[in-house]
N, C-alpha and C positions, 0 to 999 in steps of 0.2 A: 210140775207147774209148766204149762206151755208158754212159749215166748209171747211177749206182748209189746205193743208199741208204746214208747215212753212219750211224755209231753214234750213240747218244744220242737226240736228238730225231727222228731219222729223216729228216733233210734230204736233198734230192737234189743231186748234184754230178757233176762230170766228164762234162759233156755233149760230144758231138761238135760240131765247128764247124758252125754253121747248123742244128743239130738242131731239128726241128719243135717248136714250143710251149715251148722252153726258157725263154723270157722269162716266160711265165705261171707255170711251175714255180718260178722264182727268186722271183717276186713273192709267191707263196703261202708259200714258205719264209721270206722276210724278214718277212712278216706274223706267222708263227708265232713267230719269234725275238723280234719286237717285243712280242708278248703275254706271252711266258714269261720274258723276262729281267727280273729284279727284279719279278716278277709281282704285280699288285695288282688288286683288283676292288672296285667300289662297294658291292656287297651280294651275299649268297647267299640272302636271304630275301624280298626285295622283287620282286614280279612285274615282268618286263621291260615297259617302256613300248612302245607301238607304234613310236614314233620315239625313238631314242637320241640322245646328244650326241656330238659329234666326238671320236673316240678313246676312247669309253667301253668299259670291260670290266666284265662282271658275271658272276656264276654263277647259272644258272637254278635256282630253288628246287627242292628234292627232291620237293615235292608237285606240281610242274607236270605238266600232262598230256602235254606234248611237250618233248623235249630236256632232261628232268630231269637236273640236276647238270652239264650241259654248260657250257663256258666260252663266253660270248657276247660277240662283238666287234661294235661298231657300225662298219661299213665299207661296202663296196660289193659288189654282185653284178651282174656284167655292166654295170657303169657306173651302177647305180642304188643309192642308199643303202639299206642293209638290214642286218639282224643276220646275222652269220656264226657258226656254231656249231662249236666244237672238242670232240671227245670226249676227256674227261680220261683220262690214263694214271696207273697206279699210281705214287704218289710225288710227283706234281705238288703244288706248294706255293704258296699265295697269301696275301697280306695282305688282309683284308676291312676296308674303310675304315669302314663304319658300326658295326663291332664292335671295331675296333682289335685284331684278333686275327689270328694266323697259322693257316691250316688246311691240311691235307694230304689228298690223295685216297687213301683206304685202304679196300680191300675193298669197292669200289663206293659209297663215301660220303665226304663231306667231313667230317673230324673235326678238332677243335682240336689244335694242336701244344702239348704241355705247356710251361708256363712255370715256371721255377725257383720253388719255394715255393708255387705255385698249382696246385690240382688240381680236377678237375670233380667236382660232386656230382650223382649220378643218383638219382632217386627211383623206388623199386620199388613199384608199386601192386597188381600181380598177386600171386597166392599161390604162384607158381613162376617162377623165373628161371634160365635157363642162361647162364653167363657168355659174353660175346661180346667180340670184339676192342675194341669201343668202350668197354668197362669198364676197359681197361688204365690203371693209375695213378689211377683214380677212387675216390671214396668212394660206396658204394651204401647208400642209406638205405631201410630197410623202414618204412613209415609206417602200415600198416593195423592193424586189430584182430584179423585172422585170421592164423593161422600161415603163415609164408612159408618156402619151401625154395629155397636158392641152390645150384645144381648146378655142380660143376667138370666141364667136358666132356672127352671124350677128345681127345688131341692130333690125331688123324686128322680130327676134325670142326671143331675150332677151334684153329689152330696158334699158341697163345701162345708167346712167346719165354721161354726159361729166364731166371729173374730177374724175371719180371713180378710186380708188387705191386698188389693190389686190397684195399681196406678195406671192411668191411661194418659198419654201425651199425644196431642195432635201435631205431628212434625210436618206433614204435608199440607197442601192447600185445601184438600178435601175435608169438608166439615165432618167432624166425628160426633156421633150421637150415642148416648147411653140409653138403652131401652130395656125395660123389664118384661120378661115373658108373662104370658097369661097366668094370673094367680100369684105373681110376685110383686111385692110393693117396693117402690123406690122413693125414699123420703116420705113414706106414708101414703104414696099414691099407687093404687093397684094398677099394674100394667103401665106405669108412667114412663116418660122419656124426657130427655133434655139434651141439648147440643152443647158442645164446648164453645168457649168464647172466641176461638179463632186459632190461627196457626201459632204453635209453640205454647199454647195453653195446656193445662193439665188438671186432672181430677183424681181424687182418691175414692175408691169403692170399698166399702166395709160391709161385710155380712153381719148384721146385728141380731139375727134370729132366724127361725124357720121361714124361708121365703120372704125375708125382709132385708133390704139393703139400704145403705145411705150413700149419697154422692156429695162430695164437698170439693170445692176448688173453683177454678175459673169457668163458670157456667154462663151461657148466653141468656139465661132467664130462669124462671122457676120450673120445677118438674111439673109436667102436666100430662 
């Protein structure tokens, strides 16, 4: 029976007796299991040193020129100590030692896993922001003096799950407005929009269905 790929991590198994290079394949698969079982990494922001330490696992910084976001293992290549890079797969999860945080690989990036009672605060400095998956569960703070529009995207472009909650707080003097993209309803109004009530006011955005959101909180008026 020829070797085949197993479900889950994609490990190889069921080799024919004496199959060529099966020992190399088994060793590579055991290395993958060793890295991913109770996975932890030293950092995701510190550049990799030229020489790692025995058994070290790190995540290559997103801004790195090569192997960005890859899982880096200090191991051997052809018998020589070297960094080995694993391409992360959707849903891989690691504890980051220098942050004491859990992160998950989602939509091409490592994002923090929400902790009960703790949410991320993201600062919006531009005058326009279309919600992205990284905003899920976060508080978005608009901080500038210019007006800011936060747009609810169509499900086809950003597939938020039903039940997604995102909060928006207008910290700066610039008026924050929530606007639905074409084909998206806000409080039942297709393509509707509404401004927040003023500085330090806030609203909660909830996705209630396909291309349907609600906004509740300190609003300057009705959605129109």
